[in-house]
C-alpha positions in Angstrom: -142.5 -135.4 159.1 -139.9 -136.4 156.5 -137.1 -134.0 155.8 -134.4 -134.6 153.2 -131.1 -133.1 152.0 -129.8 -133.5 148.5 -126.7 -132.1 146.8 -128.1 -132.1 143.3 -124.9 -131.1 141.5 -126.7 -128.8 139.1 -130.4 -128.3 139.6 -131.3 -127.8 136.0 -129.1 -130.5 134.5 -130.3 -133.0 137.1 -133.9 -131.8 137.1 -135.5 -135.0 135.8 -133.7 -137.0 138.5 -134.8 -134.5 141.2 -138.4 -134.6 140.1 -138.5 -138.4 139.8 -137.1 -138.7 143.4 -139.5 -136.1 144.7 -142.4 -138.0 143.1 -141.3 -141.4 144.4 -140.4 -140.4 148.0 -142.5 -137.3 148.7 -140.5 -135.7 151.6 -142.2 -132.9 153.4 -139.2 -130.6 153.4 -136.1 -130.7 151.2 -132.8 -128.8 151.4 -130.8 -128.7 148.1 -127.2 -127.8 147.5 -125.0 -127.1 144.5 -127.8 -125.6 142.4 -125.1 -124.2 140.1 -127.7 -121.7 138.7 -128.2 -117.9 139.1 -131.2 -116.7 141.0 -133.4 -116.2 137.9 -132.6 -119.7 136.5 -133.9 -121.7 139.4 -136.7 -124.0 138.0 -139.4 -122.7 140.2 -142.3 -123.6 138.1 -141.2 -127.3 137.7 -140.8 -127.4 141.5 -144.3 -125.9 142.0 -145.7 -128.4 139.6 -144.2 -131.2 141.7 -146.1 -129.8 144.7 -143.4 -127.8 146.4 -142.9 -124.1 147.3 -139.3 -123.0 147.4 -136.9 -120.3 148.5 -133.4 -120.3 147.1 -130.1 -118.4 146.9 -128.5 -119.0 143.5 -125.1 -118.3 142.1 -123.9 -118.5 138.5 -122.0 -121.8 137.8 -121.2 -122.5 141.5 -122.7 -123.2 144.9 -126.4 -122.3 145.5 -128.8 -123.6 148.2 -132.6 -124.0 148.4 -135.3 -125.1 150.8 -138.5 -126.8 149.5 -141.7 -127.4 151.3 -144.9 -129.4 150.5 -146.8 -127.2 152.9 -146.5 -123.5 153.5 -143.8 -121.4 151.8 -140.7 -121.4 154.0 -140.4 -118.2 155.9 -136.9 -117.0 155.0 -134.8 -115.9 158.0 -131.4 -115.3 156.3 -129.5 -116.3 153.2 -126.0 -115.5 154.2 -124.0 -117.1 157.1 -123.1 -114.2 159.5 -119.6 -113.3 160.2 -118.2 -112.1 156.8 -120.0 -109.4 154.9 -117.5 -109.8 152.0 -118.3 -113.5 151.4 -120.2 -113.7 148.1 -120.7 -117.5 148.0 -124.2 -118.8 148.1 -123.7 -121.5 150.7 -126.3 -121.0 153.4 -130.1 -120.4 153.7 -132.2 -120.5 156.8 -136.0 -120.6 157.2 -138.8 -121.4 159.5 -141.4 -124.0 158.6 -144.2 -124.8 161.1 -142.2 -123.7 164.1 -139.1 -125.6 163.0 -135.9 -123.6 162.1 -133.9 -125.2 159.3 -130.4 -124.1 158.2 -129.5 -125.5 154.8 -125.8 -125.4 154.1 -123.1 -126.2 151.6 -119.8 -126.0 153.4 -116.7 -125.3 151.3 -114.7 -128.2 149.9 -111.3 -126.7 150.9 -109.0 -128.5 148.5 -106.1 -128.3 147.8 -105.0 -128.3 151.4 -103.1 -126.5 152.8 -103.8 -123.4 151.0 -106.2 -120.4 150.6 -109.2 -122.6 149.9 -108.6 -124.7 153.0 -108.2 -121.5 155.0 -111.5 -120.3 153.7 -113.2 -123.6 154.6 -111.9 -123.3 158.2 -113.1 -119.7 158.5 -116.5 -120.7 157.2 -116.6 -123.5 159.7 -115.8 -121.1 162.5 -118.6 -118.8 161.4 -121.0 -121.8 161.3 -120.0 -122.8 164.8 -120.6 -119.3 166.1 -124.0 -119.1 164.4 -125.0 -122.5 165.6 -124.3 -121.6 169.2 -126.7 -118.7 168.8 -129.3 -121.0 167.3 -129.1 -123.3 170.3 -129.3 -120.4 172.7 -132.7 -119.6 171.3 -134.0 -122.8 172.8 -136.1 -123.8 169.8 -136.3 -126.9 167.6 -133.5 -126.4 165.0 -131.8 -128.6 162.5 -128.7 -128.0 160.4 -128.4 -130.1 157.2 -126.6 -130.2 153.9 -123.3 -131.1 152.4 -120.8 -130.4 155.2 -117.8 -131.7 153.2 -116.4 -133.5 156.2 -116.1 -137.2 157.1 -116.3 -137.0 160.9 -114.6 -140.4 161.6 -112.8 -143.2 159.9 -116.1 -145.1 159.7 -117.4 -142.4 157.4 -114.9 -143.0 154.6 -113.8 -145.8 152.4 -110.1 -146.5 152.8 -109.4 -143.6 155.3 -105.7 -144.0 154.9 -106.1 -142.6 151.3 -107.8 -139.4 152.6 -105.5 -138.3 155.4 -104.3 -135.2 153.4 -107.6 -134.3 151.9 -109.4 -131.2 153.1 -112.5 -133.2 153.9 -110.7 -135.5 156.3 -107.8 -133.4 157.7 -107.6 -133.2 161.5 -108.5 -129.5 161.4 -111.7 -130.2 159.5 -112.8 -133.1 161.7 -111.9 -131.1 164.9 -114.2 -128.3 163.6 -117.1 -130.8 163.1 -116.5 -132.2 166.6 -116.5 -128.7 168.1 -119.8 -128.0 166.4 -121.5 -131.2 167.6 -120.1 -130.8 171.1 -122.4 -127.7 171.5 -125.2 -130.2 171.8 -126.2 -131.2 168.3 -127.2 -134.8 167.5 -125.8 -136.4 164.4 -129.0 -138.1 163.3 -127.6 -140.9 161.0 -124.8 -141.9 163.3 -127.1 -141.9 166.4 -129.5 -144.4 164.8 -126.7 -146.4 163.1 -123.7 -146.2 165.4 -121.7 -149.1 164.0 -122.7 -149.2 160.3 -120.8 -148.0 157.2 -123.1 -145.4 155.7 -122.1 -143.3 152.6 -123.9 -140.4 150.9 -121.4 -139.6 148.2 -119.6 -141.8 145.5 -117.2 -140.2 143.0 -117.9 -140.5 139.3 -114.4 -142.0 138.8 -112.9 -145.4 139.4 -116.2 -147.2 139.5 -116.7 -145.9 143.0 -120.5 -146.5 143.3 -120.3 -150.1 142.1 -117.5 -150.7 144.5 -119.3 -148.8 147.3 -116.2 -146.7 147.7 -118.0 -143.8 149.3 -118.0 -141.0 151.8 -120.5 -139.8 154.4 -120.4 -136.0 154.0 -124.1 -135.1 154.0 -125.4 -134.7 157.6 -128.4 -133.9 159.8 -127.6 -132.2 163.1 -130.5 -131.9 165.5 -130.9 -129.5 168.4 -131.7 -130.9 171.9 -135.3 -129.9 171.5 -135.6 -131.9 168.2 -133.4 -134.9 168.9 -136.1 -136.8 170.9 -138.4 -136.6 167.9 -136.1 -138.6 165.6 -137.6 -141.9 164.6 -135.9 -142.9 161.4 -133.1 -141.9 159.0 -131.6 -143.2 155.8 -129.9 -142.7 152.4 -131.8 -143.2 149.2 -128.8 -144.9 147.7 -130.7 -146.2 144.7 -130.9 -142.6 143.3 -127.1 -142.6 142.9 -127.5 -145.4 140.4 -129.9 -143.5 138.1 -128.9 -142.2 134.7 -127.4 -138.7 134.7 -127.6 -138.5 138.5 -125.7 -136.5 141.1 -122.6 -138.0 142.8 -124.5 -137.6 146.0 -127.6 -139.5 147.1 -130.5 -137.9 149.0 -130.4 -138.3 152.8 -133.5 -138.2 155.0 -134.8 -138.3 158.5 -138.3 -138.7 160.0 -139.5 -136.8 163.0 -142.5 -137.4 165.2 -145.0 -134.5 164.8 
């Protein structure tokens, strides 16, 4: 089973790129972030024509998450991260597919930091940590994936000294990610490639992609029941070089059935 995550940075504006990538790589399950489209503007028919059934949680101009499946329609469990009923951001969606629970997320950026946006990021992270603990307690195969907007270590960022004050790399953010993984989650890419520089995002500015000046901010976290099934993982870096593409590249894992 091949599962992918992809921050599309606008599902309608990048639709040709998304459809080309789906056609070339054919993942079984895909989590998307940053749809930047209201609920009624999600390109459901185009996704269906590409062979995928989808559930999604849209939001006008910002955020938005979706889960696509080449098999059965994902059975939606929730579309809001518990812990704050006033939070109107479309940043989390959770579903079950063939006995596998998948949480697709788009964690807040948090810049500028310090400030209200950074405070919101840390509160959201705390809610995720609490919910993730409950998912593990259910003793089922679970994965959390998406754009976490955090570089866990210096290995995950080009020129870490330039990012020390950024919300994606501040000590509080990295500590929150470490607290989350310490519950028992396996960081899939880092487990298979413990010593390699791997990036999933390259800014549009300063020729970042050509210089490979990237960040690893898109992650797969696997529960203890799922981690032994991990056989491969990677980044479809070539997609970042396509015309009118996202500033993220798709990230994928393969699991034994």
